[in-house]
Phi, psi and omega in degrees: 000017173093356171260147177298135182279342190225148180293139179292146177289149182233160181240164179288140178232134170231154175275145169301138177311319174300325180287325181292316178300331184255020191301315188296319184288320179298317177295328170288311187294316186264357187059039171261136178266171176304324182293320183294323182288333175290323181296309180308313180295326181287321185283322178297316184306331177282356179051088179292357184286159176290146187309313179301349183250359188283356171257004179286122173267148172055039169242127182286131182236158183229134174238130170271138181225115184050242177254030175224156167258133183250121182263139186212166172207162179263125184254345172206176185293341174232027180227116173260151180232126175281122183252345185196146174228118186243137184281136178276148184281116181257010173282105175241000000 
């Protein structure tokens, strides 16, 4: 019926220590709420990389979320790390 029959497999997600230190600044600078950060973590946990690249370690990938780019990498077989959140230039 168009819906997944099972819950997607997820991986553990951790935030780079520099992002944790600047959490308040991230939420103010990028206009992200705590809910947005939880959503980002949940999306990364589902490993949005192409299936054929999901075993690559230490390769930087980017996922766009609203007005930011989320950079992440896999650092061990079941662990993804969010390494940066970058604001997109919205001046057009």
